[in-house]
C-alpha positions in Angstrom: 81.7 197.6 -6.0 83.6 196.2 -9.0 87.2 197.2 -9.3 88.7 198.9 -12.4 92.1 197.8 -13.7 94.8 200.1 -15.0 93.7 199.3 -18.5 90.1 200.3 -17.7 88.4 196.8 -17.6 85.9 196.2 -14.9 86.6 193.4 -12.4 84.0 191.6 -10.3 84.1 192.6 -6.6 85.2 189.0 -5.7 88.5 189.6 -7.6 89.1 193.0 -6.0 88.5 191.4 -2.6 91.1 188.7 -3.2 93.7 191.4 -4.1 92.9 193.3 -0.9 93.3 190.1 1.2 96.7 189.4 -0.5 98.0 192.9 0.0 96.9 192.8 3.7 98.9 189.6 4.1 101.9 191.1 2.4 101.8 194.1 4.7 101.1 192.3 7.9 103.3 189.1 7.5 106.1 190.2 5.2 106.3 193.9 6.1 106.0 195.0 2.4 106.7 198.7 1.8 103.9 201.0 0.6 105.5 201.4 -2.9 105.7 197.6 -3.2 102.1 197.1 -2.2 101.1 199.8 -4.7 103.1 198.1 -7.5 101.5 194.7 -6.6 98.1 196.2 -6.7 98.6 197.7 -10.2 100.0 194.5 -11.5 97.1 192.4 -10.2 94.5 194.8 -11.3 96.1 194.8 -14.8 96.0 191.0 -14.9 92.5 190.9 -13.5 91.3 193.2 -16.2 93.0 191.0 -18.8 91.2 187.9 -17.4 87.8 189.7 -17.3 88.1 190.4 -21.0 88.6 186.7 -21.6 85.6 185.8 -19.4 87.9 184.4 -16.7 88.8 185.3 -13.1 91.5 184.5 -10.6 89.9 181.1 -9.7 89.4 179.9 -13.3 92.6 181.2 -15.0 94.8 178.4 -16.5 98.2 178.0 -18.0 97.0 179.3 -21.4 95.8 182.6 -19.8 99.2 183.2 -18.2 101.0 182.4 -21.4 98.7 184.8 -23.3 99.2 187.5 -20.7 103.0 187.3 -20.9 102.7 187.4 -24.7 100.4 190.4 -24.4 103.0 192.2 -22.2 105.7 191.5 -24.7 103.5 192.8 -27.5 103.1 196.0 -25.5 106.9 196.5 -25.7 107.2 196.0 -22.0 110.8 195.6 -20.8 111.7 192.0 -19.9 112.7 193.1 -16.4 109.3 194.7 -15.9 107.5 191.6 -17.3 109.5 189.4 -14.9 108.4 191.6 -12.0 104.7 191.1 -13.1 105.2 187.3 -13.2 106.9 187.4 -9.8 103.9 189.2 -8.4 101.4 186.8 -10.0 103.4 183.8 -8.6 103.2 185.2 -5.1 99.5 186.0 -5.4 98.5 182.6 -6.8 100.7 180.9 -4.1 98.6 182.9 -1.6 95.4 181.6 -3.2 96.7 178.1 -3.0 97.7 178.4 0.6 94.3 179.9 1.5 92.7 176.9 -0.4 90.9 179.2 -2.8 92.5 177.3 -5.6 93.9 173.8 -5.8 96.9 174.7 -8.0 99.2 177.5 -8.9 99.3 177.7 -12.8 101.7 180.7 -12.7 104.6 178.5 -11.6 104.5 176.7 -15.0 105.3 179.9 -16.9 108.9 180.6 -17.8 110.4 183.8 -16.5 111.2 186.3 -19.2 114.9 186.3 -20.1 116.6 189.4 -18.7 120.1 190.6 -19.0 121.0 192.6 -15.9 123.2 195.6 -16.8 126.4 195.9 -14.8 126.2 198.7 -12.3 128.0 201.9 -12.8 131.1 201.9 -10.7 133.8 204.1 -9.3 137.5 203.2 -9.3 139.3 203.2 -6.0 141.1 206.4 -7.0 137.8 208.1 -7.9 136.3 207.1 -4.6 139.3 208.5 -2.7 139.0 211.7 -4.7 135.3 211.9 -3.8 136.0 211.5 -0.1 138.9 213.8 -0.3 136.7 216.5 -1.8 134.5 216.3 1.3 137.5 216.7 3.6 138.6 219.9 1.7 135.3 221.7 1.9 135.6 225.2 3.3 135.2 225.6 7.1 135.6 229.4 7.7 132.5 229.8 9.9 130.3 227.7 12.2 127.8 226.9 9.5 130.5 225.8 7.1 132.1 223.7 9.8 128.8 221.9 10.4 128.2 221.3 6.7 131.7 220.0 6.2 131.5 217.6 9.2 128.1 216.4 8.1 129.2 215.8 4.5 132.3 213.9 5.6 130.2 211.7 7.9 127.7 211.0 5.1 130.3 210.0 2.5 132.5 208.1 4.9 129.6 206.2 6.3 128.1 205.5 2.9 131.3 204.1 1.5 132.1 202.2 4.7 128.7 200.5 4.9 127.1 200.4 1.5 123.8 201.6 3.0 120.8 202.4 0.7 120.5 206.2 0.6 117.1 206.1 2.4 118.8 204.0 5.2 121.7 206.5 5.4 119.7 209.7 5.6 117.2 208.2 8.0 119.7 206.8 10.5 118.5 207.4 14.1 120.6 209.4 16.6 119.9 207.1 19.6 122.6 204.8 20.6 125.2 206.1 18.1 128.7 207.1 19.2 132.0 207.6 17.4 133.6 204.7 19.3 131.3 202.0 18.1 132.6 199.6 15.4 129.2 198.6 14.0 125.8 200.1 13.4 122.4 198.4 13.3 120.3 199.3 10.3 116.6 198.7 9.6 116.2 197.9 6.0 113.5 196.7 3.6 110.7 194.8 5.2 111.8 196.0 8.6 114.7 193.5 8.6 117.6 194.5 10.8 121.2 193.9 9.9 124.5 194.8 11.6 127.1 196.6 9.4 130.7 197.3 10.5 132.2 200.8 10.4 135.7 201.6 9.2 138.0 203.6 11.3 137.6 206.7 9.0 133.8 206.4 9.3 134.1 206.0 13.1 136.1 209.2 13.3 133.8 211.1 11.0 130.8 210.0 13.0 132.4 211.1 16.3 133.4 214.5 14.9 129.9 215.1 13.5 128.2 214.0 16.7 130.4 216.3 18.8 129.4 219.3 16.7 125.8 218.2 16.1 125.0 217.6 19.8 126.3 221.0 20.6 123.7 222.7 18.5 120.4 223.1 20.4 118.0 222.8 17.3 119.9 219.7 16.1 120.5 218.0 19.4 116.8 217.6 20.1 116.2 215.6 16.9 115.9 211.8 16.9 117.7 211.6 13.6 121.5 211.5 13.0 121.2 214.0 10.1 118.4 216.5 11.1 116.8 218.8 8.6 113.8 221.0 8.2 112.2 218.7 5.7 108.8 217.2 6.7 110.5 213.8 7.3 112.7 215.5 10.0 115.9 214.4 8.4 118.1 215.1 5.4 116.3 214.1 2.2 117.6 211.7 -0.4 117.4 214.5 -3.0 119.5 216.9 -0.9 122.1 214.2 -0.3 122.2 213.5 -4.1 122.9 217.3 -4.6 125.7 217.2 -2.1 127.2 214.2 -3.8 127.1 216.0 -7.2 129.0 218.9 -5.7 131.7 216.6 -4.4 131.9 214.8 -7.7 132.5 218.2 -9.5 135.3 219.0 -7.1 136.7 215.5 -7.6 136.6 215.8 -11.4 134.0 213.0 -11.7 131.3 213.4 -14.3 127.8 214.0 -12.9 126.5 211.3 -15.1 128.6 208.7 -13.3 127.7 209.6 -9.7 124.8 209.0 -7.4 124.3 207.5 -3.9 123.6 204.1 -5.5 126.9 204.3 -7.4 128.8 204.8 -4.1 126.9 201.8 -2.7 128.0 199.8 -5.8 131.6 201.0 -5.2 131.5 199.7 -1.7 130.4 196.2 -2.8 132.6 196.0 -5.8 135.8 197.0 -4.0 135.1 194.5 -1.3 134.6 191.7 -3.8 137.7 192.8 -5.7 139.7 192.4 -2.5 138.5 189.0 -1.7 135.5 189.5 0.5 133.1 186.6 1.0 130.0 187.1 -1.2 127.7 186.0 1.7 129.1 188.7 3.9 128.7 191.3 1.3 125.1 190.2 0.8 124.4 190.6 4.5 126.0 194.1 4.7 124.0 195.2 1.6 120.8 193.9 3.0 120.0 191.7 -0.1 117.3 189.1 0.6 118.7 186.9 -2.2 122.3 186.0 -2.9 121.5 186.2 -6.7 121.2 190.0 -6.4 124.7 190.2 -4.9 126.2 188.0 -7.5 126.2 190.9 -10.0 129.4 192.0 -8.3 131.2 188.8 -9.4 130.1 189.7 -13.0 131.7 193.2 -12.5 134.9 191.5 -11.3 134.9 189.1 -14.2 134.4 191.9 -16.7 137.3 193.8 -15.3 139.5 190.7 -15.4 138.7 190.2 -19.0 139.4 193.8 -19.8 142.8 193.5 -18.0 143.7 190.4 -19.9 142.8 192.1 -23.2 144.9 195.2 -22.4 147.9 193.6 -20.7 148.4 190.1 -22.0 151.2 190.1 -24.6 149.4 187.7 -26.9 145.8 188.9 -26.3 145.6 190.9 -29.5 148.0 188.9 -31.6 146.3 187.5 -34.7 145.8 183.7 -34.7 148.4 181.8 -36.8 147.2 180.7 -40.2 146.3 177.0 -40.5 146.6 177.0 -44.3 
């Protein structure tokens, strides 16, 4: 059966078969996540449909087809970052065809990557971060349920800021092997890659306090997750944690437009870099596959330095002397 691209064009079954083989390889050899595979499939179907309209296929596409396709995406007002993702997908796919000896070349590597300007991540100052954590420590604890909610919230926010975990990694942490005395945790991140992340002393204490309460509650103690919940996943959802964070932000006087689990992750990395942490170490703790992703934090630091100079240097805003 022929495949249909997202734009509606029909593709020969041979092209659809190549996409299936590529996605199988990405899943089996690289541990690509389901949403990544879905995005790759959409991108390849879209390009396949574009080629079919030009009377081409994956084996006959040349440099001019790639150039025309990138121009087509630009004409569709596609964001440069999204177009760059499309090109990255095509490069991986045509590299696969080359390795499998289905093609003798990879024309996609000759196409320039769309120019993108990565926005600086939203950040929290150290004072705001302290206020956010302080809000968790001052939650009410007048009955057993409130005590549990408070201990869980403290553990969540202390662990997030101490480790910079992705929110999905945080809420899905397993219970097995964790104790309040350990100084590091092992996290399974994207692609099934494991990394070791140190815990600060406040995070260790918060973890120990939460485990002491959690393991004393029969319904919770039986769960394999650190943060059990009635959700179908069996653990606290990302959406619920985002709500908890918004509540803390309100109590801390932080605008809800400036807070999210990812913002706290950014605060973790930014504050480390500001205090002289090695960028490679930060990369490993964040679970970034490429150091270039982590380098955004040096840009944040540089921007703050420029702002500091502009505000504090006695001659920064003084008009230049006349040369006439």
